[in-house]
Every structure is written in C-alpha cells, then in structure tokens.
N, C-alpha and C positions, 0 to 999 in steps of 0.2 A: 504493499500500499504505499502511496505518496502521501507525505505527512504536510507538505506546503502545497501552496496554490501555484507552483510553478511546474509547467509541461516539461517532460524530458523528451528530448529527440532521440529516437531510437535508430533511425536511418534517414539519411538525406542524399539525393542525388539531384541532377538538373532536371528531373522530371516529378518527383514526389518528395514528401515528408512523411514519415511514419512516426508517430509520438505516443506517449504515455499520458493521457489526460488525467489530470486529478479531479476527485469528486469535488464539487462546487463551482466549477466554472462551466458557463454555458458554450456549446460548440460555436454557436453565432448567436449574437443578440441584435435586436433592433433599437434597444435603449442606449441613448447617446451617453457616453462615458463609461458605459458597463465594459468590463474587462472579459474578453472572450477569446477562445482559441484562435479565431480568424484574425484579430487584431494583434495578439501576441506574435503570431508566425508572420504577418506582414510586417511588423517592425522587425522582426529577426531577419527578413530577407532584404529590407531596406539598409540595415547595418551591414548586410555582406554583398551589396551591389556596388558595381563599379561607379565611380563618382560621375561619368557621363550619363548614366541612366537612373542616378539616385532620385531625381526630380519627379520620376514617374512612379505612380502606384503600382507595386508589384502585383502580378497575377496570383491568386490562390483560390482554388476552387474547393468547395465542400463536396465530397464524395458521399459520405454517410454522416450520421450524428450519434452522439451519446447524450441522453438526458442529463441535465445539470448536476444532479446528485450521483450520477454514475462515473465511475472511473474505467479507464482502459485505453484500448488501442484505437487509434485513428489514422487514416491516411488521407492526406491532401494532395491535389494535384497542382503543379507549378506551371503547367503549359495547358493551353486550351485541348491540344490532341490527347494528352494524357487525361484530362478530364473526361473527354468523350469516351475513350476506350475504357476507363475504370467505371464510368457510368453504365456502359454497355454489359460489363461484367457483373455489375450489381442487379442489374434488371434482367439479366438471362441467366448465366451459369458461370461458375468459376470464382466466384467471390464468397468466402467462407467466413462467418462471424460466429465466434463461440464464447460462451460466457460461463462463469461461475456464479452461483447465488446460493443464498440460504432463505427457504421458505418455511412458514409455519406448518407443523403437523406431519404426519407420517403418509406416506403415499400408497395406495393399494397395490400400485405395480412398481417395480424399480426401474423401469423403462416405459416410455409411452410418448404419444404425440398428442398435442393439443391443437384443435382445429376450431377457429370461431371467426365470426364476422364482427369487425369492430367499427365503430363510427366515432368521429371526433367532434368535440364541441369546443369552437374556437373561442368562445366567451370564457370558458373556464379552463381551458388548457388542459382538458381531460379527454379520455376516450372510455367507451364502455362497449361491453359484448352486446350484440343485438341479432335480430333475425336478418337473413340474407336479403330480404326485400325491402329492408330499411333504406331510404335515400341516402347515397355517399357511403355506404357500407362497404367495407373493403375486407377481402379474405385474408387471414392471418394463420400461420401455421408454424409450430415449433417442435423440436424434439428434446426430450429431456432423460436424463439417467440419474438416478439417486447414487451418490458415491459415499454418502455418510449419513448417519442419524445420530441424535443427541437430545440433550434437554437444556433448555435455557435457564438461568438463576431463578427465573419466575416459576419454573416447573413445566413450562409449555414444551412440548417435543418439537423439534424441528429436522428438516431434512437438507442436506448440502447437495446441490445439483450441478451437473454439466448440461448445458443448453446449446443447441445449434438452431440458429434461426433459419428458416426457409423463406420468410418474408421480413420486410422492415417496415412495420406500421408503428404509428405513434403510441408511445409507451407500450409496446405490444407485450413484452415480458411481464411487466407488472400487472397489466390488466388481465392477461389470460390465466396467470397464476391466482390472481385474487378471484377471478371469475370460477376458478376450479375449486375453490375453498382453501387454497393454499397461498394467502398473500406473503409476499417478500418481507423479511425481517427489516425493520427500519424505514419501511414505505408509509410515509405520512399522508399520502395522497389518496392510496387505494387499500391501506392495511386497516387493521384494527387496533385496538389500545395496545394489545400486547405486541405490536409491531413498532411503536413509535419511541422506544427508548433507545435506539441505536442508529448509526448512519444506515444509509440504504445498503444492504448486503448484495450488491450486484456488481460485477466486474466483468468487462470485455477482455478476456485472457488471451485470446488467440484470433488472429486475423490471417487469411489466406487469399491470395490474389495472383494473377500473372502480371509481371511487369508491363507497363503499357508500351513500352520501346523495346525492350530486349527480348520480351517474351519468356524471361525467366520466371519460374515459380517462386513466389515469395512466401515465406511463412515466418510469422512473428509469435512470440510467447512471452506472457508475464509469469 
C-alpha cells in the first residue's frame, strides 16, 4: 500500500506511463484546483520536455480509471496513436484488469461470475443494479475467486478475493458485490455500517496489455 498521496511511476517510455495510484487521488477531476493523476503527470511531462516544446501542454490520455478511494495500477497514453490502440484493446480484448478485495461474509462458492445490468445516476455519482430494460442500463460481468477467509475485530466474517473484470462499468466491483450481499469492507458509498470503519479494501493489483507500438506483452504486478 502507498502511504502518501504521491503516485509512483512503474514504467515509462515515449508512448505510455504505467503508475501506482494511491487511494484518495482521483484519476481525473473537473474541479478547478483539485489534484488528480492527469495534472500530476502533465506536470511531470512538462518538467521532462525539451525547452523548445515546454510551452505547449503535453498530451496525456486517460485509458481507464480507478475510483478515487481505490489504489492500484493505471496506464496513460502519451500519444494519440498509443491512446487509440490501448482504447481498442480495452473495448475488444487483450486488456486485463485484476483486483484484490475484501468483502463481508462467506461466499457460497469459492469461485464464481457476477453478471448484472447497472445504471448510473450522474446526480449522486452512484450506480445500481437494475433490470436489462431500464434506460441506459449497461451489462456488467466479473469473475472472482476466494483466496482467504477470516474474521474482523467486530466479529464479522470476511472473504479476501481475486477479481478479474470483463467489463469496466462505473463503480462496477463495488456495486456488484454489494448487490450480491457482500459489500466491500471500507465502502462508505455502497456498504453497511460494518463496512465503514476502514479504508476501501480494493486494489488494482495486476494490469495486462499489449504495448501499442512494439506489440510486446506487458504485465505489471503490485
């Protein structure tokens, strides 16, 4: 876990930046003056740009996002061509996002798939599970595996999970597990009173994709 609000660059070349985002920093924010990952890395690129081009705002594209309270791996594109190729992988195949999480309760099955339709409420910045025919509903699917079970100091049982996302919906992991009756520990938005005493126990621990220029298979772990 990162203890400060300073992201760590894990890999960088002329096309991409891969970093470890701390919990508490938004990936991108529309609020003026808010510190986010995009502004941090644009400042990083400005400091490392030749003087003749330093006056121009550097290009940096958001490929995927992590919720503000979630820490973990992110990749950004430094060129339009890299952004186009990574976005293609994200929406088709070849882009793997894996998480570790702790959820309340003991699961009936040690491995499983959660499939739901989710709809976002922009006014409250929340999502909820819904019927397929609800306007703007989007299909969401993930796979999970229970790797450990235990008991919280409060006496509540919990399960530690490995999660692989097949889709990337708004607050997907948090909403789907809450809907399944297993809210994530520390989730103040979708959890119960037993969930709210700790930070959100969700981390994007592994990222896989094909390098947009070289074609090399890239795999990063925390």
